[in-house]
C-alpha positions as a Python dict, from the first residue, in 0.01 Angstrom:
ca = {
    (1, 'M'): (0, 0, 0),
    (2, 'D'): (35, 254, -283),
    (3, 'P'): (-133, 98, -593),
    (4, 'Y'): (161, 208, -809),
    (5, 'K'): (413, 37, -583),
    (6, 'E'): (194, -268, -553),
    (7, 'G'): (176, -288, -933),
    (8, 'C'): (553, -251, -964),
    (9, 'M'): (606, -527, -708),
    (10, 'G'): (363, -755, -893),
    (11, 'K'): (541, -689, -1225),
    (12, 'K'): (880, -758, -1071),
    (13, 'A'): (753, -1084, -916),
    (14, 'S'): (612, -1195, -1251),
    (15, 'L'): (938, -1116, -1435),
    (16, 'E'): (1134, -1301, -1169),
    (17, 'A'): (905, -1601, -1215),
    (18, 'I'): (957, -1592, -1592),
    (19, 'I'): (1339, -1583, -1546),
    (20, 'R'): (1319, -1880, -1311),
    (21, 'I'): (1102, -2071, -1555),
    (22, 'D'): (1343, -1994, -1843),
    (23, 'S'): (1618, -2171, -1650),
    (24, 'Q'): (1395, -2475, -1593),
    (25, 'L'): (1285, -2493, -1956),
    (26, 'N'): (1647, -2500, -2071),
    (27, 'Q'): (1703, -2817, -1871),
    (28, 'I'): (1438, -3013, -2070),
    (29, 'R'): (1585, -3195, -2369),
    (30, 'D'): (1282, -3366, -2530),
    (31, 'A'): (1067, -3152, -2759),
    (32, 'D'): (734, -3308, -2667),
    (33, 'L'): (785, -3280, -2293),
    (34, 'L'): (908, -2924, -2340),
    (35, 'L'): (592, -2829, -2533),
    (36, 'E'): (380, -2964, -2251),
    (37, 'R'): (579, -2769, -1995),
    (38, 'I'): (574, -2448, -2201),
    (39, 'L'): (194, -2460, -2213),
    (40, 'F'): (167, -2523, -1841),
    (41, 'E'): (403, -2239, -1749),
    (42, 'A'): (242, -1997, -1997),
    (43, 'R'): (-89, -2053, -1828),
    (44, 'Q'): (66, -1993, -1489),
    (45, 'V'): (228, -1668, -1602),
    (46, 'V'): (-106, -1511, -1696),
    (47, 'G'): (-344, -1712, -1471),
    (48, 'A'): (-527, -1900, -1750),
    (49, 'D'): (-765, -2185, -1677),
    (50, 'A'): (-700, -2370, -2002),
    (51, 'G'): (-497, -2364, -2317),
    (52, 'S'): (-347, -2541, -2618),
    (53, 'I'): (-11, -2546, -2787),
    (54, 'Y'): (29, -2597, -3161),
    (55, 'V'): (336, -2688, -3368),
    (56, 'K'): (381, -2578, -3726),
    (57, 'E'): (385, -2870, -3971),
    (58, 'G'): (406, -2751, -4329),
    (59, 'E'): (126, -2501, -4380),
    (60, 'M'): (-76, -2642, -4086),
    (61, 'L'): (-79, -2612, -3710),
    (62, 'Q'): (-109, -2940, -3523),
    (63, 'I'): (-223, -2943, -3162),
    (64, 'R'): (31, -3115, -2941),
    (65, 'Y'): (-104, -3053, -2589),
    (66, 'A'): (-420, -2916, -2434),
    (67, 'Q'): (-475, -2845, -2066),
    (68, 'N'): (-787, -2743, -1875),
    (69, 'D'): (-789, -2703, -1495),
    (70, 'T'): (-1166, -2704, -1474),
    (71, 'K'): (-1207, -3031, -1666),
    (72, 'Q'): (-899, -3181, -1497),
    (73, 'R'): (-1062, -3147, -1156),
    (74, 'E'): (-1343, -3374, -1276),
    (75, 'L'): (-1100, -3663, -1342),
    (76, 'P'): (-972, -3925, -1096),
    (77, 'P'): (-628, -3852, -935),
    (78, 'G'): (-339, -3942, -1158),
    (79, 'T'): (-550, -3924, -1477),
    (80, 'K'): (-457, -3681, -1755),
    (81, 'L'): (-697, -3492, -1974),
    (82, 'L'): (-755, -3626, -2323),
    (83, 'Y'): (-783, -3387, -2615),
    (84, 'S'): (-864, -3410, -2985),
    (85, 'V'): (-565, -3443, -3217),
    (86, 'V'): (-648, -3191, -3487),
    (87, 'K'): (-472, -2987, -3753),
    (88, 'I'): (-583, -2642, -3860),
    (89, 'P'): (-462, -2438, -4161),
    (90, 'I'): (-247, -2135, -4110),
    (91, 'N'): (-490, -1874, -4237),
    (92, 'E'): (-716, -1600, -4108),
    (93, 'Q'): (-1016, -1818, -4035),
    (94, 'S'): (-917, -1928, -3682),
    (95, 'I'): (-765, -1733, -3396),
    (96, 'A'): (-456, -1954, -3378),
    (97, 'G'): (-425, -1961, -3758),
    (98, 'F'): (-445, -1580, -3775),
    (99, 'C'): (-185, -1553, -3497),
    (100, 'A'): (51, -1784, -3689),
    (101, 'L'): (-4, -1624, -4028),
    (102, 'H'): (68, -1272, -3910),
    (103, 'K'): (304, -1370, -3622),
    (104, 'K'): (125, -1135, -3386),
    (105, 'V'): (-53, -1156, -3057),
    (106, 'V'): (-435, -1194, -3067),
    (107, 'N'): (-634, -1095, -2760),
    (108, 'V'): (-1004, -1184, -2760),
    (109, 'E'): (-1224, -1065, -2471),
    (110, 'D'): (-1515, -1301, -2544),
    (111, 'A'): (-1493, -1581, -2800),
    (112, 'Y'): (-1873, -1573, -2850),
    (113, 'A'): (-1882, -1199, -2914),
    (114, 'I'): (-1619, -1160, -3185),
    (115, 'P'): (-1728, -878, -3418),
    (116, 'S'): (-1869, -997, -3750),
    (117, 'N'): (-1607, -792, -3939),
    (118, 'A'): (-1317, -961, -3761),
    (119, 'P'): (-1099, -1171, -3998),
    (120, 'Y'): (-1105, -1472, -3766),
    (121, 'S'): (-1383, -1662, -3592),
    (122, 'F'): (-1425, -1906, -3302),
    (123, 'N'): (-1527, -2271, -3350),
    (124, 'S'): (-1754, -2354, -3051),
    (125, 'S'): (-1790, -2724, -3136),
    (126, 'Y'): (-1520, -2828, -2888),
    (127, 'D'): (-1691, -2638, -2609),
    (128, 'R'): (-2012, -2826, -2685),
    (129, 'L'): (-1828, -3157, -2701),
    (130, 'V'): (-1664, -3127, -2359),
    (131, 'G'): (-1915, -2907, -2177),
    (132, 'Y'): (-1693, -2598, -2138),
    (133, 'R'): (-1744, -2225, -2193),
    (134, 'T'): (-1457, -2045, -2360),
    (135, 'R'): (-1456, -1668, -2298),
    (136, 'S'): (-1122, -1484, -2311),
    (137, 'I'): (-844, -1604, -2541),
    (138, 'L'): (-484, -1493, -2577),
    (139, 'A'): (-287, -1641, -2871),
    (140, 'V'): (90, -1581, -2899),
    (141, 'P'): (318, -1696, -3180),
    (142, 'L'): (640, -1890, -3109),
    (143, 'V'): (884, -1718, -3340),
    (144, 'T'): (1263, -1757, -3349),
    (145, 'P'): (1501, -1457, -3364),
    (146, 'E'): (1530, -1545, -3740),
    (147, 'K'): (1148, -1492, -3771),
    (148, 'K'): (1086, -1863, -3820),
    (149, 'L'): (744, -1973, -3689),
    (150, 'L'): (756, -2281, -3466),
    (151, 'G'): (400, -2278, -3335),
    (152, 'V'): (139, -2098, -3128),
    (153, 'I'): (47, -2089, -2758),
    (154, 'Q'): (-320, -2023, -2698),
    (155, 'V'): (-433, -1966, -2340),
    (156, 'I'): (-801, -1950, -2242),
    (157, 'N'): (-1013, -1793, -1970),
    (158, 'K'): (-822, -1551, -1744),
    (159, 'K'): (-896, -1638, -1385),
    (160, 'I'): (-959, -1323, -1188),
    (161, 'K'): (-1114, -1479, -878),
    (162, 'E'): (-1284, -1803, -778),
    (163, 'N'): (-1534, -1912, -1046),
    (164, 'A'): (-1491, -1579, -1232),
    (165, 'V'): (-1330, -1517, -1572),
    (166, 'G'): (-1205, -1186, -1705),
    (167, 'R'): (-1015, -1056, -2008),
    (168, 'F'): (-642, -1084, -2061),
    (169, 'T'): (-474, -746, -2000),
    (170, 'Q'): (-196, -563, -2184),
    (171, 'K'): (32, -665, -1897),
    (172, 'D'): (-58, -1031, -1968),
    (173, 'E'): (31, -975, -2331),
    (174, 'L'): (367, -835, -2228),
    (175, 'F'): (447, -1119, -1987),
    (176, 'I'): (340, -1401, -2211),
    (177, 'S'): (520, -1248, -2512),
    (178, 'H'): (840, -1224, -2309),
    (179, 'F'): (788, -1580, -2192),
    (180, 'A'): (722, -1701, -2548),
    (181, 'N'): (1040, -1540, -2680),
    (182, 'N'): (1251, -1723, -2427),
    (183, 'A'): (1057, -2050, -2452),
    (184, 'T'): (1114, -2044, -2831),
    (185, 'V'): (1490, -2059, -2780),
    (186, 'A'): (1456, -2369, -2565),
    (187, 'L'): (1212, -2523, -2805),
    (188, 'E'): (1431, -2464, -3104),
    (189, 'R'): (1716, -2637, -2925),
    (190, 'A'): (1495, -2934, -2834),
    (191, 'L'): (1367, -2961, -3190),
    (192, 'M'): (1728, -2965, -3316),
    (193, 'T'): (1801, -3250, -3073),
    (194, 'R'): (1494, -3437, -3201),
    (195, 'T'): (1610, -3380, -3563),
    (196, 'M'): (1956, -3520, -3489),
    (197, 'L'): (1803, -3826, -3322),
    (198, 'L'): (1570, -3886, -3617),
    (199, 'R'): (1870, -3859, -3852),
    (200, 'M'): (2035, -4137, -3656),
    (201, 'I'): (1713, -4335, -3682),
    (202, 'R'): (1703, -4277, -4056),
    (203, 'M'): (2048, -4437, -4082),
    (204, 'A'): (1902, -4743, -3910),
    (205, 'E'): (1597, -4719, -4140),
    (206, 'L'): (1821, -4744, -4446),
    (207, 'R'): (1926, -5082, -4305),
    (208, 'D'): (1597, -5197, -4148),
    (209, 'P'): (1266, -5068, -4294),
    (210, 'K'): (1091, -5138, -3959),
    (211, 'E'): (1290, -4861, -3787),
    (212, 'T'): (1101, -4550, -3891),
    (213, 'G'): (1083, -4209, -3729),
    (214, 'A'): (709, -4259, -3660),
    (215, 'H'): (779, -4596, -3492),
    (216, 'V'): (1046, -4467, -3260),
    (217, 'N'): (840, -4157, -3169),
    (218, 'R'): (543, -4377, -3087),
    (219, 'V'): (745, -4626, -2878),
    (220, 'A'): (901, -4332, -2686),
    (221, 'G'): (559, -4168, -2639),
    (222, 'Y'): (405, -4496, -2516),
    (223, 'A'): (693, -4547, -2277),
    (224, 'V'): (637, -4206, -2117),
    (225, 'E'): (262, -4270, -2075),
    (226, 'I'): (329, -4611, -1917),
    (227, 'Y'): (593, -4462, -1685),
    (228, 'E'): (356, -4186, -1568),
    (229, 'R'): (107, -4448, -1451),
    (230, 'W'): (388, -4645, -1283),
    (231, 'A'): (520, -4329, -1113),
    (232, 'F'): (174, -4239, -987),
    (233, 'R'): (137, -4585, -831),
    (234, 'H'): (477, -4554, -665),
    (235, 'N'): (431, -4196, -540),
    (236, 'V'): (734, -4071, -731),
    (237, 'A'): (800, -3705, -652),
    (238, 'K'): (706, -3462, -932),
    (239, 'Q'): (1059, -3331, -988),
    (240, 'E'): (1203, -3681, -1013),
    (241, 'R'): (917, -3792, -1237),
    (242, 'E'): (960, -3502, -1479),
    (243, 'K'): (1334, -3553, -1501),
    (244, 'Y'): (1300, -3927, -1572),
    (245, 'K'): (1029, -3870, -1832),
    (246, 'D'): (1267, -3640, -2021),
    (247, 'I'): (1546, -3898, -2013),
    (248, 'L'): (1318, -4190, -2094),
    (249, 'R'): (1159, -4036, -2398),
    (250, 'I'): (1491, -3965, -2572),
    (251, 'A'): (1655, -4291, -2464),
    (252, 'A'): (1356, -4500, -2582),
    (253, 'M'): (1390, -4360, -2932),
    (254, 'L'): (1732, -4531, -2952),
    (255, 'H'): (1617, -4878, -2847),
    (256, 'D'): (1714, -5050, -3171),
    (257, 'V'): (2005, -4833, -3275),
    (258, 'G'): (2237, -5136, -3260),
    (259, 'K'): (2076, -5275, -3574),
    (260, 'V'): (2317, -5061, -3777),
    (261, 'A'): (2576, -5331, -3698),
    (262, 'I'): (2368, -5617, -3842),
    (263, 'S'): (2417, -5742, -4195),
    (264, 'D'): (2164, -5642, -4466),
    (265, 'V'): (2145, -6010, -4561),
    (266, 'I'): (1973, -6070, -4225),
    (267, 'L'): (1789, -5738, -4172),
    (268, 'K'): (1627, -5744, -4517),
    (269, 'K'): (1576, -6115, -4557),
    (270, 'P'): (1219, -6160, -4683),
    (271, 'G'): (1163, -6501, -4524),
    (272, 'P'): (1212, -6650, -4175),
    (273, 'L'): (1559, -6634, -4019),
    (274, 'T'): (1758, -6949, -3955),
    (275, 'P'): (1848, -7016, -3590),
    (276, 'E'): (2200, -6892, -3659),
    (277, 'E'): (2072, -6574, -3827),
    (278, 'Y'): (1835, -6515, -3540),
    (279, 'R'): (2122, -6537, -3292),
    (280, 'I'): (2312, -6279, -3493),
    (281, 'M'): (2003, -6053, -3502),
    (282, 'Q'): (1979, -6076, -3123),
    (283, 'S'): (2322, -5917, -3093),
    (284, 'H'): (2177, -5578, -3195),
    (285, 'T'): (2105, -5524, -2828),
    (286, 'V'): (2472, -5570, -2742),
    (287, 'Y'): (2592, -5343, -3018),
    (288, 'G'): (2340, -5076, -2920),
    (289, 'A'): (2448, -5092, -2558),
    (290, 'H'): (2816, -5053, -2656),
    (291, 'L'): (2739, -4716, -2814),
    (292, 'F'): (2692, -4588, -2460),
    (293, 'D'): (2995, -4761, -2299),
    (294, 'D'): (3141, -4424, -2204),
    (295, 'P'): (2839, -4269, -2033),
    (296, 'Q'): (2849, -3892, -1991),
    (297, 'S'): (2507, -3849, -1835),
    (298, 'D'): (2200, -4019, -1691),
    (299, 'L'): (2060, -4020, -2043),
    (300, 'D'): (2348, -4239, -2162),
    (301, 'L'): (2293, -4485, -1875),
    (302, 'V'): (1918, -4521, -1946),
    (303, 'A'): (1977, -4546, -2321),
    (304, 'R'): (2230, -4828, -2257),
    (305, 'D'): (1985, -5010, -2031),
    (306, 'I'): (1707, -4987, -2287),
    (307, 'A'): (1921, -5093, -2583),
    (308, 'L'): (2054, -5395, -2393),
    (309, 'T'): (1744, -5514, -2205),
    (310, 'H'): (1429, -5432, -2405),
    (311, 'H'): (1426, -5798, -2529),
    (312, 'E'): (1471, -5953, -2187),
    (313, 'N'): (1166, -6134, -2054),
    (314, 'W'): (1010, -6117, -1710),
    (315, 'D'): (1054, -6496, -1667),
    (316, 'G'): (1426, -6484, -1766),
    (317, 'S'): (1382, -6634, -2111),
    (318, 'G'): (1475, -6327, -2314),
    (319, 'Y'): (1802, -6211, -2464),
    (320, 'P'): (2093, -6113, -2474),
    (321, 'G'): (2133, -6280, -2137),
    (322, 'W'): (2309, -6170, -1819),
    (323, 'S'): (2657, -6288, -1908),
    (324, 'A'): (2961, -6064, -1936),
    (325, 'I'): (2934, -5881, -2266),
    (326, 'P'): (3266, -5844, -2448),
    (327, 'E'): (3353, -5541, -2655),
    (328, 'P'): (3265, -5618, -3020),
    (329, 'A'): (3578, -5671, -3228),
    (330, 'A'): (3624, -5608, -3601),
    (331, 'G'): (3476, -5899, -3791),
    (332, 'A'): (3296, -6028, -3483),
    (333, 'L'): (2950, -5991, -3633),
    (334, 'E'): (2908, -6354, -3722),
    (335, 'T'): (3049, -6487, -3396),
    (336, 'E'): (2859, -6256, -3158),
    (337, 'G'): (2553, -6479, -3173),
    (338, 'E'): (2761, -6784, -3087),
    (339, 'Q'): (2844, -6655, -2739),
    (340, 'Q'): (2724, -6879, -2458),
    (341, 'R'): (2442, -6729, -2258),
    (342, 'S'): (2417, -6784, -1884),
    (343, 'G'): (2043, -6712, -1877),
    (344, 'G'): (1857, -6391, -1915),
    (345, 'R'): (1784, -6131, -1658),
    (346, 'K'): (1446, -6177, -1500),
    (347, 'G'): (1187, -5994, -1296),
    (348, 'E'): (1300, -5667, -1137),
    (349, 'G'): (1657, -5755, -1231),
    (350, 'I'): (1559, -5603, -1565),
    (351, 'P'): (1587, -5220, -1546),
    (352, 'L'): (1252, -5039, -1529),
    (353, 'A'): (1315, -4861, -1857),
    (354, 'G'): (1381, -5192, -2032),
    (355, 'R'): (1061, -5346, -1894),
    (356, 'I'): (859, -5044, -2012),
    (357, 'V'): (1004, -5029, -2363),
    (358, 'A'): (958, -5405, -2400),
    (359, 'V'): (580, -5358, -2381),
    (360, 'A'): (579, -5036, -2587),
    (361, 'D'): (788, -5189, -2868),
    (362, 'V'): (589, -5512, -2899),
    (363, 'F'): (258, -5323, -2893),
    (364, 'D'): (365, -5097, -3180),
    (365, 'A'): (512, -5385, -3378),
    (366, 'L'): (191, -5583, -3357),
    (367, 'I'): (-58, -5304, -3423),
    (368, 'S'): (134, -5145, -3715),
    (369, 'R'): (140, -5252, -4075),
    (370, 'R'): (479, -5342, -4216),
    (371, 'V'): (606, -5444, -4558),
    (372, 'Y'): (627, -5804, -4436),
    (373, 'K'): (296, -5822, -4244),
    (374, 'E'): (-46, -5666, -4197),
    (375, 'A'): (-143, -5492, -3874),
    (376, 'W'): (-304, -5717, -3617),
    (377, 'D'): (-665, -5652, -3511),
    (378, 'E'): (-660, -5411, -3217),
    (379, 'E'): (-842, -5639, -2975),
    (380, 'K'): (-615, -5928, -3071),
    (381, 'V'): (-317, -5712, -2984),
    (382, 'Y'): (-461, -5638, -2640),
    (383, 'E'): (-530, -6005, -2584),
    (384, 'E'): (-170, -6086, -2672),
    (385, 'I'): (-34, -5824, -2435),
    (386, 'R'): (-248, -5969, -2153),
    (387, 'R'): (-145, -6326, -2244),
    (388, 'L'): (223, -6238, -2215),
    (389, 'S'): (187, -6071, -1876),
    (390, 'G'): (399, -6259, -1624),
    (391, 'T'): (608, -6440, -1881),
    (392, 'K'): (741, -6192, -2133),
    (393, 'F'): (620, -5875, -1963),
    (394, 'D'): (624, -5734, -1609),
    (395, 'P'): (263, -5775, -1488),
    (396, 'E'): (258, -5433, -1327),
    (397, 'I'): (383, -5268, -1643),
    (398, 'V'): (105, -5441, -1839),
    (399, 'E'): (-149, -5299, -1589),
    (400, 'C'): (3, -4953, -1634),
    (401, 'F'): (-16, -4997, -2012),
    (402, 'F'): (-391, -5055, -1996),
    (403, 'E'): (-442, -4774, -1751),
    (404, 'A'): (-264, -4542, -1996),
    (405, 'L'): (-435, -4690, -2304),
    (406, 'P'): (-645, -4378, -2398),
    (407, 'H'): (-326, -4168, -2404),
    (408, 'I'): (-131, -4442, -2584),
    (409, 'Q'): (-398, -4436, -2854),
    (410, 'Q'): (-356, -4059, -2866),
    (411, 'V'): (18, -4101, -2925),
    (412, 'R'): (-66, -4321, -3225),
    (413, 'Q'): (-274, -4039, -3368),
    (414, 'L'): (9, -3788, -3320),
    (415, 'Y'): (269, -4003, -3502),
    (416, 'P'): (99, -4196, -3787),
    (417, 'D'): (305, -4391, -4038),
    (418, 'A'): (365, -4213, -4364),
    (419, 'S'): (97, -4297, -4616),
}
């Protein structure tokens, strides 16, 4: 075939792939899952072995995801690669920092042969830590049409043939820049959705100091990690798994939104609740579920399940119970807790999302410091989770929790409580 025609066909195929990917990215609603997908697709567009994606936080870039095909192949099936949660300044010292500062593409042929007069340098400590050799690097800024920087995609080691690495070409720069422009639109939309959710959470936080943005982000992140292990065990198809992860992460953030209906006298009481006050507190699950009584999507259905059932217990001893739940009436706050329960849901009668968030929520509550308690010792928390397996928690979900523990600990690093 004529090399010119072959090149044109390859360019057309790549552009068609980018257009197809754009459509898929616009279907992802959660910002974290979108970041992970953007990095994966960016690597596919230019044939990169590895890469990282950073998000702008103040005057820093924080790594959100890192991927490495070479190191991934060394892991057992179903296991995800761990990475260091680091922040780097937006300045000229690093490649990603330079890219972010100047909002321009940086193409490095060999990270270990950067000229001494270059404004940026390469930190080889991560290579030494994991046993990897970074060569070519292509860093691309994620910039909105209004010139607002959202982050940086950095892809590493252009694969030119088996076990061989080359430099990223000008065509790669063109393709990944086009991809980044379109991905930024999807990312900005997802970040706006996240912001609106966190504003809802802040309303609850005004009522209940336990409901912080960091807490709900952690619970949602834990839930996704637990679900991934469960999905691997049950051979859930990739497309179904990715769709459910997107729904689950957003819905899990709203698990306690019903607390906005509970009196401050109860929510902010410094001492133990009376039995009557505790029954009223339990009704937050009912109020939360009623916010989704007119479901418009799968997201609404899962959010309703989580709000209602994340305090149900595997042995049926939880709340609110599996009785008919009446619509809350004006002035019904004090009487809601008086409703007769016909016994809680139990076992697999509790929706999967509720069973997952039950573990995620209790884990974060125990291991986090609050105004009314100190954080539990980490090993004591794990002992408690194991002790409650089969009574409060689904035993399989507990197993999945411990299988996902390294990534759950990573989520804790990504979303620390405000100091």
